[in-house]
C-alpha angles and dihedrals in degrees: 000000000000092000091053092051092051090051093052093052092046090055090050096047100044099061091041091056090056090061095066100089101105121095110207124134121235121176100201091051088066088055089053090054092047091050092054097039113019117198124232091239094060099045099120134111094257095054093043091049091052092053093045092051087061088060095044092234125166103206145133108252109223104165125165124227100237097181098085092035094058090063090067123082092246116158107191141033089253089059091050099050100037107124092353102098134038119252095023125115122178123204115206114177094180140020090218107125114256099016120134124278127190121222113201119191112197096344141299116326095195148343118335109177101126136031091258089065098065093084089063092058105030121110117243118251118216121194113194088337094311113124107225113230122236126229107258117243097220092102088073087072091080095043127091092199126037099205090119137001115252112260126037091327091209120156110244089219088067089070095068109098111229092212090061094057117102101170140009125195126183107217115209101140110117095224095050090047089049089056090053093048136205096338087067096048090118094047129272140252107211113203127186118193137203113298149158125308133186119236135048120001114268125202123184132183118188135172147145138199125201148137140243112228129230116257122239111249136175106224124194137185137219092287091066091044090051091051090048093053095043087069087069100034094051092053107034114009121117122213089261090052090052092051088057093054109140113269096225089059095044096064109066091179092068102107092194090068104020097036129076117335099213102133089123090074089070101031096049123044136151107271126207124222133182146163136198129184137176123201133184131181140159145118140126134296088267098050132009138156143197131207129185130177125180146167125203135184116193120184140164130209098252129090094342091281119164144148131220120200130190121194137184122178130181129181130182127186122185140178104194091166133017089247098044133061130180129193130177136182134189129178126182120190137177130193126196113189134194105205132202122275097225115158091219093056090047094052092045090053091049095043085224133115118200124197104302098186094104115049130198111288118246092225116114095225093049091048090048090057090052092049090048091058091047097047096042101050110010122094123202110162117170120184129171123187125195134189126183129174146148141181122207129193122192123189127188098210094175133003090270101024125085132178123194131181132181142179120205133184132194116183127175129175131183128201128186130177114187133180130168117190123229092250088069096043113049092273092309117108126204138203136178138176128200133189120173137155142190118208127186130172126180126197114193135182129182135179117196131188129181134180132188128194128163104330096331128099126190126190129187128181135172128185150146136229125199122186135175125197123193121188121186141160139179116200131178132178133182136185135204103017121189093261144342094262095071104076100157130095104252110209101186119109141055131274114262126217092281094053096255122135109233113197126175114303095037097270110158113214124196115199131198131179136167140175133200131183132198122185124184127187120186133185117188144170131197131194124191135185133183133179116207105303093309108083139019131184132182135177130187127197119192138183112195125187123192131192091214094062122081115264098249090056100030097118123060126191115211126181127197135181138177141173139194127204119195102208092176090063093041094052096031093241122173094225131056116268123159138150126217127189129179146168130193139170118209129182116240112229123229116209097200123084092203093093093052093054096072126223112012145128133205119222123205116230092185138067129272089244091058124007091200098058111097121235097198091261093280106093096064094046093051098045101031089226097181093171100172093058136233120304114198139167130296097051107147143171119304113217142192125225114202127193125182140171117186131187117200118192141166130193140186096030091316094304088123122039130174137189119195119185128185113195143177124192122190116189105194141188096013116171118249136166110251127187122262131184111298093231089073088067097226127116090231146306128271110235139167117241112086109128130183127189125203120192126178154125128255116196128182124185119188119186136183098209094174116017120230120257142152109299091347132127112253129188129187124181136188130192126184121191122189131189119188134176124179128194135185103233103177146007129198120278092015093291116164097196137030130182118216131168093339094313131104123225111202126182110246094027133093115276094224099055126123122241106223148160113244109241119211100174133271139319102243096175138021090245089066093061112095117238125206104241093206096053103019090230122136123240110284140191112223091327097320112112117228116248138183109298096032125124116265107233124181115255096220098186097035096234093128090242121105110212140126091298087070095057120107134203112249140161131003131246093210117061126253091213127026142148145110144270115216130184137183128188127184133186128169095331094323121111135186125193130180134173135198127196127193142181124190130185090031121142137185139188111237099223089166089066093044093053092044093056097036092063095135097058093042096048098040091052094039090227126167086257087070092064108118114202123204091247090058090073088090136089104250100143133083096234092182092073097057123077121228102253129181100268091195093059118121089226090071095226095192096055112142096231095084132089090244085087097038109111137184105248097182114136148175115210134187092217105179143004125185134180125188147164133206106231092191088078089071112095092221093056093042094052094044097053109037095184095049113120097173139358106186124179124187146167127213139193123197134193089017098168142335129212112206145131092223113121096208127087095274132348090227093060095079123123121254090262096051097261117135108204099165093242097110108109109238130269103226135173115290126194127192139178117205145172133203120199121190118188 
């Protein structure tokens, strides 16, 4: 498939390149090139405004200065924009290269309780106008745990090479989003990459080399663990409990557990990282090109995890005739990823839990033996290939009439080959193979007309967009092969009566495959009007049709309008002062075709412990376990209403500029599973009606503290402050509350709150336990009376029964206030940049602490919570804050759904510091290399320090649903030395 796509684009590009032989200047063609591929040197508000005027856009310009950011060893778009633009918050559960990040623009639009929910809230990423596709969440349907997607589980955004980026704009303006359509309903990140440029040939070679430092940890061995547990055994354990004391803690002569705890010497190590890229561009005003090739290795200091990325980009722009322009772009990328070796992730992939009573030993030699088995026989290859490309044709049919058409493609494929030998898996080996791809193509047409007379300008455009998405995966797993030398998926053989494929050697192979399609057709029209430089108005009308919406509601009409009033021109003021206001309605896409199919249900033929284990087709028929829920008629488009008012100002001869935006975002009619009477047999019914409102303020302050001048110290500073509040405003059928995945959604409350018991300490004596005077019965928890050593939870309704009715909504896993503070200083060729990020009003549930203390329930039930990783042999909890409860109590006193484990995860972080010098200023260098334009050397430091009350490793390493499980690989200090040569 990939080879065929490369061939198609080669056939397109080659004849186009032959057209570029004419040599006629055309000024507006240069603007076209700049619009498609903006240069670093022109990334400022004035140049951007000039380009946007050509397109008659009414929008809030929120561009990011990428020049200082590209000096840092950032890997993804989320890394680049974190703290750089107002209204943007980036969630990063792990520092492991290639793992998923979530980019939220102006808050959560809907539910986000599991990993499969992030696609519903994530902002769209556009690269040269191409909307990047997302990996579909349907693969979670065959997974018991959703820690990772099956396959390579690599974020597609990791494929974009940071060195190829020339501009980034965060699009929040309602009118601009209305032009982009439903794919941008959660906001958009607009990226322009390296491209062609007329003029002299330009060659650039850039690169850096650096290292990621080891974190400081406090390891411990079984002696410490034994002392920790004796606090509970000495107070509450029965004789039977003591007889069940774990064997690895009972034998103090076992040097693997009671000897040196030096596992960290193998798990953590200084990791090197580097990048190198070469770019070339040049040509005339009639034909020019750009080429960039790069290779990057990004690594962190934990578990030997790293990512290697290869990138090749080619861009051609041509003007064969004065009235016709052609531009094309193609970018091929490949990612090879070394993933972590966590036991939990391995067992989740296998859907199999071995005996967890004996964990990995903290001794270095014992851990080295384990790693030897893993590295010698295990296979874990993860490859992701990406291909992006477009071709755009623009025709000036009449002096004021233009027609443009484009075809764009975004193709992503993931491949994973996995094998675990029997020495790691209780004499049972395991293998799996995965191949999946996401394919999107977009065909767009637009006809534009404009007319000017006197001081008035009218613009009119109509167009259509048609896109097709195809998501597909093939997955196979097999257990208990004949030996550890056969590591391939053997496909010979016939299915047996149980549905297994039995090839030679007795290997039993289970196969899964699925396909999903999403087609979107849009017709739109836009009208614009401006008077002098005083007033601008724009309106957009759209009709969007989706294949994943039922036929009687397939088309959605959405209007949008916005205006801008330049008061500084109206009142003849010296400083900038304008007001912008806008409203838009955008449809919210659904990437599942289930809802469009009409009445249906999905029955599970497996068990709750593993949805992929067959039950001989009897279990589902007897119990009517229709776990997916009922889908009926009258399911329609969800949509998002966006309101914004923005004030742009400048003062003191433009040395101080501000942008203040007030916004409201209403995401309406979202589909959610609601409860129905149990006698129907279904888990629920899918209905429209969930609505979420986000209100907030985005403020950006840019200041020139010291103006630039020849051989003078200059200092520019930028601060963005963001306030966001979300609220659940409606549920289907007039419901006021809805329970989902252990959380409670309540109308009038934030959608990202935790549902918790209020903890007030411990019952130290029986006299402390409340007794119901009318019945004489003591306080109980779901029928279990409280005893000495139990947690003291608040009885909210005073009925002397602690149950879910006594839980309260507390905290938020998205911050109330967040932003960044960025500074740049220059002096005689030297420059210094530093950036802070912050998040306030952010909370997290410390699941790591809950599992640590709830060792009895986890180990007795052999649950996945009992998995003990090698990195958990360290003291990373504040044990002074947790009471010593009776861990054998039926009330489960260390359950995570209580505010005992709710922590303030607010933070302030010095995220990056860079220092550089332009060597081309030296006369010796300048005279030695005549063609040298710049020779810039620099050093950077990242993750310098963090100020926080959070007791975990890092407040950023929290899962998308606000749960901190301790599995996020650490963000540690990184140092790099780099050079940029421009010839």
